[in-house]
N, C-alpha and C positions, 0 to 999 in steps of 0.2 A: 232713813235717808234714801232718796231715789237713786237708782243706778243710771249708768250712762244711756242704756237703751230704753228707759221708761220716760213717760211724760213728766217734765218738771214744771212747766208753765203752760197753761192753756188759755190763750188770750187772742184777741184780734190784733192785727198789726198796729202797734202804738203810734207810729209816725212821730216818734220822738222818744223822750225818756232815755232809757239805756241804749236805745238805738243810735244815739249820737256817739256813744263810746264805741259802738260797732263800726260806725262810719270812720271814727278816728283810727281804729284798728285797721280798717280797709285802706285808709290813706297812708298810714305808716308802712303797712305791708307792701303796698304797691310802690311806695317810694324806695324801699329797700330792694325789691325784686327788679322792677324795671329800671331803676337807677343804676343797678349793677349790670343788667343785661344790655341796656342801650349804651352804657358807658364803657363796656368791655372792649369796644373798638379802640380806646385809648391805649390798651395793652398791645393792640395788633402789631404796630411797627416793631415793638420790642420782642414779641413772640416770633416774628419773621426772622429777626436777627439771631435770637437765642437758639432756634431749632434749625435755621438754615434751609427752610422749605419755601416753596412758592406761595403766592397769595391764595390760590385755590385750596391747597392742602391746609394752610393755616386757618382759613376762614371756616373750616369744618368745626373748629372749637366752638365758636359763637353760634354756628348753625345748630349743632347738636344741643348745645345749652338752651338756646331759645326754643328749638323745636320740642324738646322733651318737657320744657316748662308748659307747653301747650298740649303735646301728646298725652302727658300724664293726666290731663283733665278727664279723659275717658275713665281712668281708674279712680281719680280723686273724687269725682262726683259720686261714684258708687261707694267709696270709702266713707264719705260724709254721711251717706244714708245709713251706714252701719255703726261707725265709731263716733260720729259727731264731728262738727267742724273744728272745735277747739283742739281736740287731740290730733287731728290731721295736720293742722297748721304748726303745732309745736314739733311734731315729728319731722315735718318738712324743713323747719328752721334748723334743726340739728343735722339733718342730712345735707342741706346746702352748705352749712358751715364746715362740715367734714370734707366735702368735695373741694371747697376752696382752700382749706388748710392743707390738705394733702397735695394740692397742686404746687405748693411751694417747693417741694422736693423732687418734682418730675424733671427728667432729663431728656425724654424722648417724646415726640409728638403723639404717637398712638396712645401712650399712657395719659397724656394730657386730654385726649378725647374722652377717656374714661373718667378722670377726676373732675376737671373743669367743665367737661361736657355732660356726660351721663349723670354722674352723682349730683352735681350742682343743679342741673336742669330738673331732675326728678324732685329734688328738695324744693326748688322754687315752685314747681307745679303744685305740690301739696300745700304750699303757703298761699297760692294765688286764688284758686277756684273757691275755697270755702268763704272767703271774704265777700265775693260777689253774691253767693247764695244767702249769706246771713243778712246783708243789707236788703236784699229782696224780701226777706221774711219780716224784717222789722219795719219796713216802710211800704205804704201803698199810695196814698194821696201825693206824698212828696218823694216818691221813689226816684224820679229822674234827677231831682236836685241832690238827693242823698248819694246816688250813684255818681253824679258829676263831681261832688266833693271828694268821694273816695277815689275816683279815677284821676283826679288832679294830683294825687300823690305821685303818679307816674311822671307827670310833668315836672314836679318839684325835684324828684330824684334825678331826672334827666338833665335838669338845669344845674343842680348843685354838684352832682357826682363827678362829671368829667374833669373840671379844673382841680377838684380835690384829688382825684385819681392821679392826674398828671403831677401834682405837687408831691404826693406820696411816692410816686415812682422816682421823681428827681431826688427825693430825700433818702428813700430806703431801697430803691431798686424795685423791679416788678415783682420779685419773689417776696420781699418783705412787705410790699403793699398788699399782697393777697392775704397775709395774716390779719391785717386790719379789716379788709373787706369781709373776711370770714366772721370777724366779730360783729360786723354790721348785720350779716345774715342771721346770726345767733339771737339777735334782738327779737326775732320773730316769735320766740317763746313768750315774750312779754305781750306782744301784739295779740297772739292767739288766746291768751288768758282773758282778754276782753270780750271774746265771742261767747257770751252767755246764751245757752240754748233757749229757744222759744218755739212753741208749737201753737198753731192757730186752731181755735176751738172748732171751726168748721171742718177741719181735716181729721181730727183724732177723737178717740174715745178715751176718757180719763182712765189711767191705770194700764192702758194697753201698751205693748211694745211698738214703737213707731220709728220710721226713718226720718231723715232731715226734711223730707217732703211733708211730714206730718201724717203719713199713712201707715197703717199696720203692716209690719213685716211678717210674711208667712213663716211658720215654724221651720220650714226647710231652709230658710235663709240663715239660720244659725249654724248650719253645717259648714265645715271647712271648704267644701267644694261649691260654695255659693256661686251661682251663675252671674257673671257680669252683665250678660244681656238682660237678665231679669231685673237687675238693679238700675241699669240705664234704660230709660223709656224710649226704645227705638221706634215707637209709633209716631214720634215727632217727625220722622221722615215722610209721613203721609201728609204732612202740612206743606203745601207748595211754597207758602211764604217763608217758612223756616228753611227750606232747601235753597231758595233764591238768596237769602241772607248768608247762608253758609258758603255758597259758591262765591258770592261777591266778596265776603270778608277774606276768603282764602286768596283771591287774586290781589286784593289790596295789601294784605300783609306780606305777600311775596315780594312786592317792590319796596314796601316800607322798611322792612328789617334790613335790607341791603344797605340802606342809608347809614344805619348805626354801626355796621361792621366796617364799611369801607370809607366813610366820610373823612375821618381823621387822617388815614393813610393817604387819601387823595389830596387833602389839603397840604400835607407834609411834602408830597411829591412835587407840588407846584410852588414850593418855597415858603410856605407859611410856618411861622414859629410854633413850637410844640404847644404852648399854653393857648395861643390863638386858635390853633386847630382844634384843641379840646373844647374851647368855648363855642365852636360852631354847634356842637351837640347840645350845649346849654341853651342856645338860642331856640332850638327846636323844643326844648323843655319848657321855655317860657310860653311859647305858643300853645303847647299842650295844656299847661296849667290853667291859663286864662280861658281857652276855648272849651275845655271840658266842663268847667263850672258854669260858664255862660250858656252853653248849649243845654245843659241840664235844667237850668232855670227857665230858659225860653221854651223848652219842651213842656214843662209843667204849666206854664202860663197859657199855652196854646197859641202863642203869637207866631211860632215858627214850626210848621208841620215837620214831624220827625223824619219821615221818609224822604221828603224833598231836601231837607237839610243834610241827610246822609248822602244823597246823590251829589249835591253841590260840593260837600267836603271831599268825597272820593275823586271827583273831577279835578278839584284844586290840587290834591295830593299828586295825582297822576301827572299833571302839567309841571309841577315843581320837580318831580323826579326825572321827567323827560329832559328838562333843560339843565339839570345839575352837572352832567358830564362836560357841558360846554363852558362851565364856570371856571375860569383860570385865575381870578383875583379874589382876594379875601372879601371885599364888599359884595361881589356878585354871588359868592357862596352864602353870605349872610341872608340874602333876600329870597335866595332861591327856597207770661202766665206763672204764677208763683208755685202752684202745686207740683209742677214738673220742672221747676227751675234748676234743681241740681243736675238732672239729666240733660236739659237743654244747654246749660253752660258747659257741662263736661263734653258733650258732643261737639258743640260749636268751636270751643278752643282747641279741642283735640284735633279736629280737621285742619284748623289753621296751622297746626304744627308742621304739616306737610310742606306748606309754603315757606315757613321759616327755615326748614331743614335744607331745602334745595336752592333758595334764593341767593344767599351770599356766595356759596361755592360756584354757582353758575356765573355770577357777576365777576368773581375772581378769575375764572377760566376765560371769560370773554375779554377781560382786561389783558390777559396774557396774549391772546390772539391779536388784539388790536395793537399792542405794543410791538409784537413781532412784525405786523404788517407795516408799521411806521418805520 
């Protein structure tokens, strides 16, 4: 029986077959991860009241949670190279569930930073990155469509989770609701089991020890002091296109994640009912769900140039976020390379974590100054 570090399958990318189960795993994992991260703002007004802190301090919970979900990609990409994507996802699922479960009993904000922020964020990171890597290895010709289907899980979670979270809070309180959310995170163990390893025959020699990139791991990599820099392919920074995308995505996510932390509280402040405020996040989820699948399909057909589409989408997002603070009514808020894939994904999402970490607290602090000025 082959061990975790040896080649189990040597094939070309099948563009189907078991790959669709990998896409299903990616879809469900993203639904659980981003459905929770983007809907955690529903808890925000209750956390403000429970801990008696200001918006800036309380926003650090979601910021740390989301940032570490991305920061951890630096380490997760390397861990996938050594332990395999399946094991990393299952470990992340248990870690995230432990963080959410322990948050039920927290009585001070700093401890909440640790449980709901650090532990949960690290767990989600271990669940997130491997799914992207595995879809990239199972698909080549239809990769954009497969990624679009997997990414749409984020939209489904963002659509479904906010009203459910609000209903749970109304029924069980915010602490009792975290128990159920922890159970959702634990389902990642099942999702991870679907990530059957595959290695491309162009990348590996049969019987050799390889990483998730399909390349032989040097013998020194088996030592405990394995160098993270050797596992992450930092030569990617020599590619100017990669650097431009990294900087662009960091700026985009800086503004985007603010929306999910503060939108519900903003709606409640202008007199919107709790369920209607939560549904605002669901509307964003509907847009994500449809657009991710459509964009993936259009990219594969060649009808819509990917770079041009990326620029248009970024511009539209920026305009919506710019006008959102001026929305004071409910209707107005409603409308407002595979061989180095593990390293590329790990670095890209890791750097985006910086934007997620500082965006919501800065927005919270800005809100305080604006309110004082008024």
